N, C-alpha and C positions, 0 to 999 in steps of 0.2 A: 618344887624348885629343883633344878638340876644341880647335882653335886659334881664339881670338877676338882681334879687334883691340882695342887699348886705347881705352877711352872713359870719360871722367870721369863718375861717377854724378851729379854736380851740374850741370855745364854741357855735358856731352857732347863736350868737346874731346878731340882725340886727341894732344895735345902734352903731354909731361911730362918732367921732369928727374929724374935719380936723386938722391934726398936721402940715401940710405944703403944700403949693401949689407951682408949678414950681420949685420943688426941683431937683437938678442934683446930682447924685452920681458919684464920681470919685474913681478910685482905680487902682491897678495893678494886673495882672494875669500873672504869669511867667515873661516874659520880655516885656510885652505889657501893656501900660496904656490905660484906657478907661474912657469915660465920657458918662453917660446915657442921653437920651432925657429927657425933663422936666417931672417930675412925680408929682402926687398928693399923699400925704401920709395921710392915715386915721388911727386913733387909736381906737380900740374897747373900748367902755366905760365899758364893763363888765370885761374883762380879761386883757386889756392893750396891746393886740397883734397889731403890726403895719402892715398895708397892703399898698402896693405900686401899683399904677395904672397909666397907660399912658393916653394920651389925648383921646384915643378912648373909654375909659370907660365912661359910662353914668349912672348916679345914679337917681333912683326914690325915692322920699321921701313920705313915708306913715306915717303920724303923727296920733298916737292914742290919742284921747282926754281923758286925765286923770282928767278932771275937775269934782269936786264933787258938 
């Protein structure tokens, strides 16, 4: 499986915080109810866009050192 670095689809930022882990979404579509598999929810720290990933997603962390 290809590994890709995190990039916000709105602002292209690579910084995000975890908003939730093992989140399941439920809902209704027409006359059917559904429940998703557990998801990881990330929130972009720049623009606030929420991104949802399943368990197959792997994240790499590249920490830039901002120490003065």
